[in-house]
C-alpha positions as YAML, in Angstrom:
chain: A
units: angstrom
residues:
- id: 1
  name: UNK
  ca: [0.04, 0.30, -0.10]
- id: 2
  name: UNK
  ca: [2.96, 2.66, 0.58]
- id: 3
  name: UNK
  ca: [3.90, 2.91, -2.62]
- id: 4
  name: UNK
  ca: [0.61, 3.90, -3.74]
- id: 5
  name: UNK
  ca: [-0.29, 6.04, -0.51]
- id: 6
  name: UNK
  ca: [1.24, 9.53, -2.67]
- id: 7
  name: UNK
  ca: [-2.37, 9.26, -4.37]
- id: 8
  name: UNK
  ca: [-2.59, 9.90, -8.29]
- id: 9
  name: UNK
  ca: [-3.09, 12.63, -10.25]
- id: 10
  name: UNK
  ca: [-5.84, 12.75, -12.34]
- id: 11
  name: UNK
  ca: [-5.01, 12.09, -15.05]
- id: 12
  name: UNK
  ca: [-2.75, 8.98, -13.52]
- id: 13
  name: UNK
  ca: [-6.23, 7.37, -12.62]
- id: 14
  name: UNK
  ca: [-7.81, 8.42, -15.84]
- id: 15
  name: UNK
  ca: [-4.64, 6.42, -17.39]
- id: 16
  name: UNK
  ca: [-5.15, 3.19, -14.72]
- id: 17
  name: UNK
  ca: [-8.94, 3.64, -15.51]
- id: 18
  name: UNK
  ca: [-8.96, 3.42, -19.32]
- id: 19
  name: UNK
  ca: [-5.48, 0.44, -19.22]
- id: 20
  name: UNK
  ca: [-8.56, -1.33, -17.54]
- id: 21
  name: UNK
  ca: [-10.58, -1.82, -20.79]
- id: 22
  name: UNK
  ca: [-7.54, -5.12, -21.68]
- id: 23
  name: UNK
  ca: [-8.40, -6.25, -18.29]
- id: 24
  name: UNK
  ca: [-10.64, -8.69, -17.53]
- id: 25
  name: UNK
  ca: [-13.19, -8.16, -14.99]
- id: 26
  name: UNK
  ca: [-12.89, -11.85, -13.34]
- id: 27
  name: UNK
  ca: [-11.75, -15.62, -15.15]
- id: 28
  name: UNK
  ca: [-13.97, -15.68, -18.75]
- id: 29
  name: UNK
  ca: [-15.99, -12.40, -18.38]
- id: 30
  name: UNK
  ca: [-15.98, -10.05, -21.64]
- id: 31
  name: UNK
  ca: [-16.74, -6.93, -19.11]
- id: 32
  name: UNK
  ca: [-13.73, -5.70, -18.09]
- id: 33
  name: UNK
  ca: [-12.64, -3.23, -15.22]
- id: 34
  name: UNK
  ca: [-13.00, -0.41, -17.23]
- id: 35
  name: UNK
  ca: [-16.61, -1.26, -18.24]
- id: 36
  name: UNK
  ca: [-17.88, -2.43, -14.19]
- id: 37
  name: UNK
  ca: [-16.31, 1.38, -13.56]
- id: 38
  name: UNK
  ca: [-18.33, 3.34, -16.21]
- id: 39
  name: UNK
  ca: [-21.12, 1.05, -15.62]
- id: 40
  name: UNK
  ca: [-21.40, 1.86, -11.48]
- id: 41
  name: UNK
  ca: [-20.29, 5.08, -12.58]
- id: 42
  name: UNK
  ca: [-23.57, 5.63, -15.20]
- id: 43
  name: UNK
  ca: [-25.66, 3.65, -12.35]
- id: 44
  name: UNK
  ca: [-24.99, 6.21, -8.98]
- id: 45
  name: UNK
  ca: [-25.15, 9.03, -11.98]
- id: 46
  name: UNK
  ca: [-28.77, 7.93, -12.60]
- id: 47
  name: UNK
  ca: [-30.12, 6.85, -9.37]
- id: 48
  name: UNK
  ca: [-28.69, 9.89, -7.36]
- id: 49
  name: UNK
  ca: [-27.88, 12.54, -10.08]
- id: 50
  name: UNK
  ca: [-27.02, 15.17, -7.22]
- id: 51
  name: UNK
  ca: [-23.93, 13.10, -5.61]
- id: 52
  name: UNK
  ca: [-21.24, 13.94, -7.91]
- id: 53
  name: UNK
  ca: [-18.85, 12.69, -5.29]
- id: 54
  name: UNK
  ca: [-21.16, 9.35, -5.25]
- id: 55
  name: UNK
  ca: [-20.55, 8.68, -9.04]
- id: 56
  name: UNK
  ca: [-16.45, 9.74, -9.02]
- id: 57
  name: UNK
  ca: [-16.34, 6.73, -6.17]
- id: 58
  name: UNK
  ca: [-18.54, 3.87, -8.38]
- id: 59
  name: UNK
  ca: [-15.67, 5.06, -11.07]
- id: 60
  name: UNK
  ca: [-12.76, 4.29, -8.82]
- id: 61
  name: UNK
  ca: [-14.01, 2.28, -6.52]
- id: 62
  name: UNK
  ca: [-12.27, -0.89, -8.50]
- id: 63
  name: UNK
  ca: [-8.79, 0.57, -8.96]
- id: 64
  name: UNK
  ca: [-6.73, -1.17, -6.50]
- id: 65
  name: UNK
  ca: [-7.30, -3.87, -8.39]
- id: 66
  name: UNK
  ca: [-5.56, -2.61, -11.31]
- id: 67
  name: UNK
  ca: [-2.54, -1.42, -9.26]
- id: 68
  name: UNK
  ca: [0.19, -4.01, -9.54]
- id: 69
  name: UNK
  ca: [0.68, -6.31, -6.17]
- id: 70
  name: UNK
  ca: [-2.86, -5.16, -4.68]
- id: 71
  name: UNK
  ca: [-5.04, -8.32, -3.74]
- id: 72
  name: UNK
  ca: [-8.67, -8.23, -3.24]
- id: 73
  name: UNK
  ca: [-8.13, -7.49, 0.08]
- id: 74
  name: UNK
  ca: [-6.05, -4.62, 0.05]
- id: 75
  name: UNK
  ca: [-7.71, -2.79, -2.78]
- id: 76
  name: UNK
  ca: [-9.99, -0.81, -1.29]
- id: 77
  name: UNK
  ca: [-7.67, 0.61, 1.20]
- id: 78
  name: UNK
  ca: [-4.95, 0.97, -1.58]
- id: 79
  name: UNK
  ca: [-7.70, 2.47, -4.10]
- id: 80
  name: UNK
  ca: [-9.22, 4.64, -1.68]
- id: 81
  name: UNK
  ca: [-5.52, 6.25, -0.24]
- id: 82
  name: UNK
  ca: [-4.40, 6.59, -4.43]
- id: 83
  name: UNK
  ca: [-7.78, 8.91, -5.15]
- id: 84
  name: UNK
  ca: [-7.53, 10.87, -1.88]
- id: 85
  name: UNK
  ca: [-5.71, 13.38, -2.87]
- id: 86
  name: UNK
  ca: [-7.02, 14.43, -6.15]
- id: 87
  name: UNK
  ca: [-9.79, 13.46, -5.60]
- id: 88
  name: UNK
  ca: [-11.04, 14.21, -1.64]
- id: 89
  name: UNK
  ca: [-11.55, 12.31, 1.54]
- id: 90
  name: UNK
  ca: [-15.39, 12.00, 1.01]
- id: 91
  name: UNK
  ca: [-14.59, 10.38, -2.27]
- id: 92
  name: UNK
  ca: [-11.87, 8.03, -1.00]
- id: 93
  name: UNK
  ca: [-14.17, 7.39, 2.10]
- id: 94
  name: UNK
  ca: [-16.68, 5.89, -0.15]
- id: 95
  name: UNK
  ca: [-14.33, 3.28, -1.96]
- id: 96
  name: UNK
  ca: [-12.67, 2.49, 1.11]
- id: 97
  name: UNK
  ca: [-16.01, 1.11, 2.56]
- id: 98
  name: UNK
  ca: [-17.86, -0.26, -0.57]
- id: 99
  name: UNK
  ca: [-15.77, -3.61, 0.79]
- id: 100
  name: UNK
  ca: [-17.24, -3.57, 4.18]
- id: 101
  name: UNK
  ca: [-20.43, -2.76, 2.62]
- id: 102
  name: UNK
  ca: [-20.41, -5.89, 1.14]
- id: 103
  name: UNK
  ca: [-20.11, -7.74, 4.65]
- id: 104
  name: UNK
  ca: [-22.16, -5.49, 5.46]
- id: 105
  name: UNK
  ca: [-25.05, -6.29, 3.18]
- id: 106
  name: UNK
  ca: [-24.50, -9.68, 3.32]
- id: 107
  name: UNK
  ca: [-24.87, -10.09, 7.28]
- id: 108
  name: UNK
  ca: [-27.84, -7.78, 7.62]
- id: 109
  name: UNK
  ca: [-30.39, -8.98, 3.98]
- id: 110
  name: UNK
  ca: [-29.85, -13.10, 4.42]
- id: 111
  name: UNK
  ca: [-30.85, -12.55, 1.00]
- id: 112
  name: UNK
  ca: [-27.75, -10.37, -0.65]
- id: 113
  name: UNK
  ca: [-25.48, -13.06, -0.80]
- id: 114
  name: UNK
  ca: [-27.41, -15.40, -2.95]
- id: 115
  name: UNK
  ca: [-27.20, -12.11, -5.65]
- id: 116
  name: UNK
  ca: [-23.54, -11.82, -5.10]
- id: 117
  name: UNK
  ca: [-21.66, -12.77, -8.54]
- id: 118
  name: UNK
  ca: [-18.93, -16.06, -8.05]
- id: 119
  name: UNK
  ca: [-16.20, -13.14, -8.27]
- id: 120
  name: UNK
  ca: [-17.65, -11.23, -5.33]
- id: 121
  name: UNK
  ca: [-18.47, -14.77, -2.67]
- id: 122
  name: UNK
  ca: [-14.96, -15.69, -3.73]
- id: 123
  name: UNK
  ca: [-13.66, -12.88, -2.56]
- id: 124
  name: UNK
  ca: [-15.84, -12.45, 0.43]
- id: 125
  name: UNK
  ca: [-14.31, -15.14, 2.92]
- id: 126
  name: UNK
  ca: [-10.26, -13.34, 1.84]
- id: 127
  name: UNK
  ca: [-12.26, -9.89, 2.92]
- id: 128
  name: UNK
  ca: [-13.47, -10.98, 6.20]
- id: 129
  name: UNK
  ca: [-16.59, -13.05, 5.96]
- id: 130
  name: UNK
  ca: [-20.16, -11.28, 6.90]
- id: 131
  name: UNK
  ca: [-19.98, -8.19, 9.91]
- id: 132
  name: UNK
  ca: [-20.40, -9.67, 13.29]
- id: 133
  name: UNK
  ca: [-22.77, -7.87, 14.88]
- id: 134
  name: UNK
  ca: [-20.36, -5.26, 16.52]
- id: 135
  name: UNK
  ca: [-19.34, -4.36, 13.34]
- id: 136
  name: UNK
  ca: [-22.85, -4.14, 11.80]
- id: 137
  name: UNK
  ca: [-23.61, -1.43, 14.28]
- id: 138
  name: UNK
  ca: [-20.39, 0.67, 14.03]
- id: 139
  name: UNK
  ca: [-21.22, 0.31, 10.20]
- id: 140
  name: UNK
  ca: [-24.34, 1.59, 10.25]
- id: 141
  name: UNK
  ca: [-23.79, 4.44, 12.65]
- id: 142
  name: UNK
  ca: [-21.21, 6.20, 10.30]
- id: 143
  name: UNK
  ca: [-23.15, 9.06, 8.21]
- id: 144
  name: UNK
  ca: [-21.35, 7.43, 5.12]
- id: 145
  name: UNK
  ca: [-22.97, 4.28, 5.72]
- id: 146
  name: UNK
  ca: [-26.02, 5.13, 2.85]
- id: 147
  name: UNK
  ca: [-23.85, 5.97, 0.26]
- id: 148
  name: UNK
  ca: [-21.74, 3.24, 0.53]
- id: 149
  name: UNK
  ca: [-24.32, 0.94, 0.70]
- id: 150
  name: UNK
  ca: [-25.60, 2.33, -2.59]
- id: 151
  name: UNK
  ca: [-22.14, 2.21, -3.66]
- id: 152
  name: UNK
  ca: [-21.62, -1.46, -3.26]
- id: 153
  name: UNK
  ca: [-25.61, -1.94, -4.66]
- id: 154
  name: UNK
  ca: [-24.24, -0.36, -8.04]
- id: 155
  name: UNK
  ca: [-21.41, -2.02, -8.07]
- id: 156
  name: UNK
  ca: [-22.83, -5.19, -7.72]
- id: 157
  name: UNK
  ca: [-25.05, -4.55, -10.82]
- id: 158
  name: UNK
  ca: [-22.56, -2.78, -12.57]
- id: 159
  name: UNK
  ca: [-20.91, -6.05, -14.72]
- id: 160
  name: UNK
  ca: [-23.54, -6.47, -17.60]
- id: 161
  name: UNK
  ca: [-22.24, -7.50, -20.45]
- id: 162
  name: UNK
  ca: [-22.39, -5.33, -23.71]
- id: 163
  name: UNK
  ca: [-24.81, -2.62, -21.77]
- id: 164
  name: UNK
  ca: [-24.27, 0.64, -23.48]
- id: 165
  name: UNK
  ca: [-23.30, 3.70, -21.12]
- id: 166
  name: UNK
  ca: [-21.23, 6.91, -21.46]
- id: 167
  name: UNK
  ca: [-17.74, 6.69, -21.73]
- id: 168
  name: UNK
  ca: [-14.60, 8.05, -20.00]
- id: 169
  name: UNK
  ca: [-14.35, 11.34, -21.66]
- id: 170
  name: UNK
  ca: [-17.83, 11.27, -20.23]
- id: 171
  name: UNK
  ca: [-16.43, 11.40, -16.49]
- id: 172
  name: UNK
  ca: [-12.99, 13.93, -16.20]
- id: 173
  name: UNK
  ca: [-14.62, 17.32, -16.18]
- id: 174
  name: UNK
  ca: [-16.26, 15.59, -12.84]
- id: 175
  name: UNK
  ca: [-12.74, 14.00, -12.10]
- id: 176
  name: UNK
  ca: [-10.96, 17.40, -12.94]
- id: 177
  name: UNK
  ca: [-13.38, 19.80, -10.70]
- id: 178
  name: UNK
  ca: [-13.60, 17.40, -8.06]
- id: 179
  name: UNK
  ca: [-9.49, 17.93, -8.14]
- id: 180
  name: UNK
  ca: [-9.54, 21.39, -8.76]
- id: 181
  name: UNK
  ca: [-12.29, 21.81, -5.53]
- id: 182
  name: UNK
  ca: [-9.70, 19.21, -3.79]
- id: 183
  name: UNK
  ca: [-12.73, 17.53, -3.01]
- id: 184
  name: UNK
  ca: [-14.64, 17.77, 0.39]
- id: 185
  name: UNK
  ca: [-13.95, 17.00, 3.61]
- id: 186
  name: UNK
  ca: [-15.49, 14.62, 5.93]
- id: 187
  name: UNK
  ca: [-16.75, 10.99, 4.92]
...
């Protein structure tokens, strides 16, 4: 994680996302990491149009998977630190929480686990499994928990083969704007 701790600039984030076009979301999938990022962001933009930071978090939530040597267990934390400087602490905080939101949902919604894609089921155990009751209460009390859950649900649905969404160029002004604002504080 330390090699990415200094954070990425917007151009580096865009370049990393673009490289995701050549990386399948999981073995045998025709959905690329870039497709997944664009779909997740588009879902959030449509469902919560006033929350631009949430859409940005959807776009960058899995860039940890595109960084060398980063596994499932650390991808959310690494991605959060990588985008914090450029996109602000709220975007980074939501990115950091998207795995915790999965663990939370598995713990509080019995049917949720059955809805997870095979790659999410496989990574769940390595990420800590369902949250125990004390962690559920702590997570639910976070001011950012509802947005993190919205991100997680879009993450789950943003894995559709050949879904037509806006391309990466659409998101560049948003990322640049967040960077110019320095993001927002708080999470």
